[in-house]
Phi, psi and omega in degrees: 000131179289160178298318181297318178300319178296312179298321180296314180292323177294322177295322179299317181294321178297316180291330181273350186298117179288347179285342180280068185292326180282320183288326186306302183295331178293319178298315181299317180296321178294319176302315180299317180297314180295316181297320179296319177298317180294320177301313180300315182293321179293317179295322179297315179294317179298318179293319179300311181295319180295319180295316180300317183294317182296313182296318177300314181298321180295316183288313182295329180298336175284352166124006187211148158254323181225136178245132179251128182211181180292140182277081175221174184263024178273107180256021175278178180276000174243117188245160173297130184291153171244159178264126178273082183260174180296328181293317178298312180301320179294321177299318183289318181291339183284344178277120183297341183277342183282126182251333184209145176232123184230107176290152179210161176217147182235152176209128179280134180206191182227138169260128182237130171245187182299327183224011182225146174228134184215131175284141181221170171236111176288127175246111180271132178229161179247194187293347178280353181298137185280078182297327180294319179291319181289337180304335179296336182269351185285122179259334175216146179078216186218165173285172181294137176256098188250151175219174187271356187260303182234146178278144174250165182261031181273154177218143174246123178245161178283157176300323179303316183282320181297321179292320182293317184272349180058053173238160183225174181305138178094344181287154175279135178244115181263127181242146182232145182228127181277102177203182184245105000277159176302145181231159182223140177226144179245129179237163175251128179286113182245351181203148177233124182247164176209114178261337187081000177260113183303329181300330180265305190301331185282345184215332192278139175230136181261131176219178179288138183304323186296330176294317181293320178300318181293318180295329179272001183058042178258159170274177186290347178266350183266129180222164174289328182178184179232129177260132186243130175257140179245166182280336184227108181300326182293346181251014187292331178295315180293316179297317178304316179295319179296316179293321180300323182280343182267329184281173183300159182295334181273008179241158177225150178241121180241136175280164177296335176293327180277331179284322181238063186296329183296325180289312186283329173294322178296318178295322181299332179296333178298317180300317179296311179301315181295319178301315179295317180299316178298320181292316179297315182294321178296318178298319176299318177298319180295316181293320179299317182288328176294319181299310184291331178294315177296324179293317180298316180299315182299318184283343182243030179296321180294320180295322177298316180299315181296317179295324178289322178298324180283358174105005178291131180285158183303319183294331180282324173300313179302315180298318182300312185284335172293323176294320176303310181294319182297320179294321177299316181294317180297325180294318178296317180297318181299311180297318182296321178293317180300308181291317182298307180294325176297311180297321178299314180296320177297320179293320177301320187278319187245350175052048183283344175262111185263160176228161175275111184297335179291337180257320187251002177074350179223156184262007176207163179281113179278138178230135177219119180263133175255126187306315184297317180296320181293319180296309183298324179297312182295317179296319183292315180296316182294316180295315181296319180292320181286322179297322181290347179268342187299311183299305179299327177296317181295315183295316182293314180298326178287322186282336184290122177274133182302318184294312182289329180293319179298324181278352187289134175240000000 
């Protein structure tokens, strides 16, 4: 029989010993405490990852990771036009991270019904617009059907605006633009979207790019800007910096994090809060394991004395009781993972925990578990809890006198 096998069987006997009347309920309570800690940590990680993914998808569905526009200090919804020439397109296509380029143009206007008036921003897009991605936000109707030959008179409005204006699919939408001379355009409502992001839902309407260019008296090469989609969201800061330094001096490249800092700064707080929660919960698990370790040692003092009397070395005694603690910890981790991942799956499937979309941008708590995060979490908790037991285990095993331990009651 190998030494490890002997230690494992001895640890098994200690855990199964019915004489440990005081330790038994304490061990169960410790397993429950570790399991509860793991559930809390898993849910925290899952909610953070899920939230990031949902917000990213909502923002990117409007068409951009990076936006290129005129380098001026005009932060209104009507910007100085840029020229979409071959030089700019070649610069963008030369970056291996760029997967899609979408020109757009904006125009501030008013929608008027028989008894309602609402300000809007027409966002003109062409056939390069990622309609499939945006389709996830469509709640009624369909996304824009665009081609390169003729412009259509379709418009997509947010549910927020349609509810406010009391209009429905198929209705005529009359828009007015304050300019010299004033202009009016009539569109047919063919789609209703909802992103949950007030920055979009409160004002943006999608139409064919050519309508906005005509309203702005621009030629077909002039646009408000270019939206760029990249292959890796995690690299958009680096990619944005590369593009910014390559394009003309009168242009600027901004990432969605720079365009909507309030949203992404708010999400960044999740990382800080989760980090603090993980540290606190891990410390609680470590204290729990130390407590149960001392109780197990206390109840098995005579056994330690007998083992030492029979010639067992201190390091072997230490190994045995570390195995006892490790098995208790693994049981807690296993139960915690089953319940944590199970609760996360149920939330993903049935969305039983709801949120106020006006405050949190989504109407339910999104959860996404990443295998690597789950594995690293379990390894980190197990390693931290076991390491914190080594020093006290060594000291206690060293200090216990065989003679006094045998006499201990």
